[in-house]
C-alpha positions as CSV (number, residue, x, y, z in Angstrom):
1,X,0.1,0.3,-0.1
2,X,1.0,3.5,-0.7
3,X,0.2,6.7,1.0
4,X,0.7,10.5,0.0
5,X,0.7,13.1,1.7
6,X,1.0,17.2,0.2
7,X,2.1,19.9,1.8
8,X,3.8,23.5,0.8
9,X,0.8,24.9,-0.9
10,X,-0.8,28.7,0.0
11,X,-1.6,31.9,-1.9
12,X,1.3,33.8,-3.7
13,X,1.6,36.7,-5.5
14,X,1.9,36.6,-9.8
15,X,5.7,35.9,-10.2
16,X,6.4,34.6,-6.5
17,X,7.6,30.7,-5.9
18,X,6.0,27.8,-3.8
19,X,7.6,24.5,-3.2
20,X,5.5,21.7,-3.0
21,X,6.5,18.5,-1.0
22,X,5.2,15.2,-1.1
23,X,6.0,12.4,1.5
24,X,5.9,9.1,-0.2
25,X,5.4,5.5,1.9
26,X,5.6,2.4,0.3
27,X,7.6,1.3,-3.1
28,X,6.5,3.3,-6.1
29,X,7.5,3.5,-9.4
30,X,7.5,6.4,-11.0
31,X,5.7,10.1,-9.3
32,X,4.5,12.8,-10.7
33,X,2.1,16.2,-9.9
34,X,-1.4,16.6,-11.1
35,X,-3.7,19.9,-10.4
36,X,-7.4,20.1,-10.8
37,X,-8.4,24.0,-11.0
38,X,-12.5,25.0,-10.3
39,X,-14.4,24.0,-13.1
40,X,-11.9,21.8,-14.8
41,X,-10.4,18.5,-15.8
42,X,-7.8,17.6,-13.8
43,X,-4.5,17.8,-15.8
44,X,-0.5,16.3,-16.0
45,X,2.4,18.7,-14.2
46,X,4.9,16.6,-14.5
47,X,6.5,13.3,-13.4
48,X,9.6,11.3,-12.5
49,X,11.1,8.2,-12.4
50,X,11.9,7.0,-8.8
51,X,15.2,5.3,-10.7
52,X,16.9,7.2,-12.8
53,X,15.3,10.9,-11.8
54,X,13.9,10.9,-15.9
55,X,11.6,13.7,-15.6
56,X,8.4,14.9,-18.2
57,X,6.6,18.7,-18.4
58,X,3.3,19.4,-19.6
59,X,4.4,22.4,-22.0
60,X,2.0,25.3,-19.7
61,X,4.8,24.5,-17.0
62,X,7.9,23.7,-19.2
63,X,11.0,26.5,-17.8
64,X,9.4,27.0,-14.9
65,X,8.1,24.4,-12.5
66,X,10.5,22.0,-11.8
67,X,10.0,18.4,-10.4
68,X,12.6,16.4,-8.4
69,X,12.8,13.9,-5.7
70,X,15.0,12.1,-2.9
71,X,14.6,8.4,-2.1
72,X,16.5,8.5,1.0
73,X,13.6,10.9,2.5
74,X,11.2,9.6,0.2
75,X,9.6,12.9,-0.9
76,X,8.9,14.4,-4.0
77,X,9.1,18.2,-4.6
78,X,7.3,20.8,-7.6
79,X,9.6,24.1,-7.2
80,X,7.5,26.1,-9.1
81,X,8.7,29.5,-10.1
82,X,7.3,32.4,-12.0
83,X,3.9,31.6,-10.6
84,X,0.5,32.7,-13.2
85,X,-3.6,33.2,-12.1
86,X,-3.5,30.0,-14.2
87,X,-1.6,28.4,-12.1
88,X,-4.1,28.5,-9.6
89,X,-5.6,24.9,-8.5
90,X,-5.4,21.9,-6.4
91,X,-2.1,19.7,-6.6
92,X,-2.2,16.2,-6.1
93,X,0.6,13.9,-6.1
94,X,0.1,11.0,-7.6
95,X,2.1,7.5,-8.0
96,X,2.5,4.4,-10.2
97,X,3.6,1.5,-8.6
98,X,3.8,-0.7,-11.7
99,X,6.1,-0.6,-14.9
100,X,6.3,1.5,-17.4
101,X,9.1,2.0,-19.8
102,X,8.4,5.8,-20.6
103,X,6.3,8.4,-18.1
104,X,2.8,8.7,-17.7
105,X,1.0,11.3,-18.3
106,X,-3.1,10.7,-17.9
107,X,-4.1,10.8,-14.4
108,X,-5.7,7.1,-15.5
109,X,-2.2,5.5,-15.1
110,X,-1.8,6.8,-11.5
111,X,-3.1,4.2,-9.0
112,X,-2.3,6.1,-5.6
113,X,-3.2,9.9,-5.0
114,X,-2.4,12.0,-2.3
115,X,-5.7,14.5,-0.9
116,X,-4.6,17.5,-2.5
117,X,-3.0,20.9,-1.4
118,X,-4.3,24.1,-2.9
119,X,-2.2,26.9,-4.7
120,X,-3.4,30.0,-5.3
121,X,-2.1,32.7,-7.5
122,X,-3.3,36.0,-6.7
123,X,-2.9,39.1,-9.7
């Protein structure tokens, strides 16, 4: 069984930065971040392989967000810079426990989820 607990969300002004954390318990093969804005569908943000560290990003966050993991601390991070109002959403940590050769960007490809943390970017 895998448990994921996000933290680090909050209110930030346009252009500001936040770092989200996700404490992971249990064995996972790849982990990622998704987000869901009000009235919108859940969308992929970034993902990383636990072994090897290969990453993938949504086009909307490339160059602004960085996903990383500290395997010794069993923690996943999402560093978010140059935040925009459209980044406002609930951010979810997700984990996949079965093998895939490529990083997955669809929510149905992940089988464990955290409870989410709110990020609000004010203009």
